[in-house]
N, C-alpha and C positions, 0 to 999 in steps of 0.2 A: 912224347909220352907224358902224361900228367904226373906231377909230383905226388907221392903218397901223402895222405892227410896226416899231419903231425899228431893229431889226437889218436888216429887209428894206430899209428906206429907205437905210441906210448901204451895204448891198450894191449896190443899184441905182445909187447915186451913184458907187460905185467902178467899176462897169461903164461908166457914162457917161464917166468920166474916162479909162478904158482905151481906149474907143472914140475919144475925141478925140486920143489919142496914137498911134492907128493899130494897136492890138492887135486881132487877129482873134478876135472873141468866139464865133463859131460859134453853137451852140444854147444858149449860156449863159443868155440872157434867157428863152427859152421854158422851160428847165428850172427856173429860179428862180421864174418866175411860176406854174408848175403848182402846184396845190393839194397840200400835203404829205400823204403817206399817213398815215392814223391809226395811232398806235402801239397795238397790241393791249394791252388791259388784262391785267396779270399777276394771276393768282389769288392772293389773300391766303392765306398759309400758315396752316393751322389752328393755334391756340394750343397750344403744347406743354404736355402735362399735367405738373403738378408732380411731380417724382420724389420718391418716398418715401425718406427717409434710410436708407441701407443699414445693417443691423445689423452690428456688428463681428464678423468671422469668429472662430469658435472655434478655439483652438489645436488642431492636429492631434493626435488621440488623447488629448485631455485627460480625457474622461470614462472612457475605457478605462484610462488610467493611474491615475486615482483609485480605480477599482474594483479593479484588480490590486494596487495598493499596500496598500489598506486590508484586503484579504483575507489578506495575508501575516502570519503569527503569529510568525515568526522571521526572522533575517537570512538564513538559508539559503533559506527560502521567498521572501523578497524578492528574493534573487539569481536564483532560478528564474523568478520573475515577470518580472524585468527581461530575462532571456534570451529569454523568450517574447514580450515586448512588441514590437510593430511600429509603434507610433504616432509614433515620432520618425524623421524622414527621415535623420538623421545615421547611423543604424544601417546604412543601405544602403551607405555609402561607407567605414565604419570596418572595420578588421581584427578588432578585439576589443571586447567590452564591458568597460569599466573600472569595476568596481563599488567594490571596497574592498580594503584590505590592513591587516594588523596584528592585534593581539590583540582578539578579540571580547569579552573581559571587561574591556577597558580602561575606565578611568573618565574618560579624556580623549579627545575625538573631534576630529579635524581635518577640515575640509571645504574643499577647494580649488575651482578653477574648472572647467577642462576638460582632458582628456588631450591630450598632445602626441604627437610622433612616437614617442618611446621607449615611452611608456605604451601607445600603440595597438598597438605590436608585441608587448609583453610581457603586456599585460592587467592591469597594476597601476598605481595612481596614484603619482606622484612617484618615478619611477625614473631620470629623466634627470639632467642637471647640476643643475637647480634642486632636484630631490628629494634629491640627495646633499648639497647645502648645507643643506637643511631638516633632514635627519637629523643633521648635525653641530650645528646650532643647538639642537635639542631634546635631543640627547645631553648638551649642556653643562649642562642642569638635570635630568639623570637620567631622561629620557623616551626611549623607543625603541619602534618598531613591533613589535619582537620580543617585548616584554613588557607595555608599558603605554600604547600609543597605538593608536587605531583611525582609519584614514584613508579618506576618500571624496572625492567631487567633486559639484559642482552638475550637471555634464553628464557622461554616462557613455560618450559616443562622441566620438572626435576630429572636430572640424569640419574640413572640407577646407582644406588650406593653413594650418591654425591660425588661421583667421579667427574673429572674435568670434561666438558663437552668437546666433541670432535670439531674439526674445522668444517666438516660438512653440516653438522648440526648448527653451528654458529652462522654459516652462510644461509641456511634455510630460514633462520629467524631474523637475519639482519635487515631485510627490506621492511619488516614490520616496525622495528624500533626506529629505523630511519624515518619512516613515514610518521610515526608518533611524534618525533621531534619536529618534523615539518609542520604538522598540524598544531602542535602546542606553541611553537615559536617562543620558547622561554627566553627571558632576558639573561638567564644564567643557567648553564647546564653543568651539573656536578656528577662526575663519573666516580662511582664507588668501587674501588678495587682495581687491581692491575689489569685483569682481563677486559673489564669494561673500557678502561682508558685506552689500552692497546688496540682494541677492536674498533672503537669509534674514531680514534685519531689515526689509525693505520700506522702505528709506530711500534718499534720493537723495544723501546726503553722500558725498564721496570718502573713500578709505582714509586719507588724511592727517588727516582730521577724526574718523574713527571709531576709529583705532588709539589705544593708550595709555589706554583707558578700560575700566571695568567695565560691561558691557552685559548685557541680558537678551534672550534669544530666546524667542519664543512661537510654537509651531506650531499646526496646526489644532485640536489637543486643548487648546490654551491653557495647557498646563503650562509654567511658566517654567523656563528653563535658563540658568545662568550662562554668559556668552559674552564673548569678546574677538575683536577684529579685528587682524590683523597684515599687514605687507607680504608680498607673494608673493616667494618666493626668486628667481624669474626677474627681478623688478624689482631686487632687491639685486645680482644679477649685472651688471645694466646700470648701476646707480648705487651702487657700493660705499661712497660717502661717506655713505649713509643707513643703513649697518649699525649705527651708534651708536644710532640710534632703535630699530632692531630689537632690539638688545641690551637697551635700556631696557624694551622690551615683554616680553622674556624674563624679566627680573628681576621685573616686575609679575606675570607669569604664575606664577613660582616662589613668590612671596609668597602669591598667592591659593590656589595648590594646597596650601600648608602650612596655611592657614586652613581649607580644606575637608577636610583630613586625607587627601589623596590620596598614596598611597605611591609613591615614586620610587626609582630605582636610584642607583648612584653617579654623580656628575657626571664627565664626561669632558673 
């Protein structure tokens, strides 16, 4: 014979005590002594199939960007290919494509980060306050976009609200700036700002660790290009106390240009 349930025994004892104290129990004893209704068995859920790891999504328009950039045989063709390219979502919100400015036969090439409000309105890189400071800095060692500088960016369309570009947006633009460097073949490539340096050099180090050094850039064609990284002028506008380091970088750049035989104008 099965042992009575300890919980049922305790409940019956409690009812007995209530009865002794005069509590009207009604049908409580009959309800408690009734056989409990069986709890229907719940169907066991089928084991979930193991999900296959999702492959990383391709950057939007990356293959189209590579094909369009590699087909360009000149900077003019590259600009036309960029104007026709629809693989970067930033183009839908920007006013203008900001490709390049300066002398196409220049031996020094500057590559910045992304256009801002002024650049988006005018369609040229570095035309706002930070661009004006940059012009003065390079004029101090005889370099000017009018004669011997060629200037471009990693990103060719302004991100909304000047937010940082996403990795997908950078990837979509990357083949075009790489092709621009291949076509230009500069004697010296100057990367302006941390994002530009990290992207082109494929390094995680910050700008404070990359600046002030002689570096080498290697594009898809593996041809080495002399390179330097420098503070972005927008950063110097926020932290003027670091202009002394920027001036040290300009002096290093001037020395290197002399060694490479790059012709410069009069210092301003």
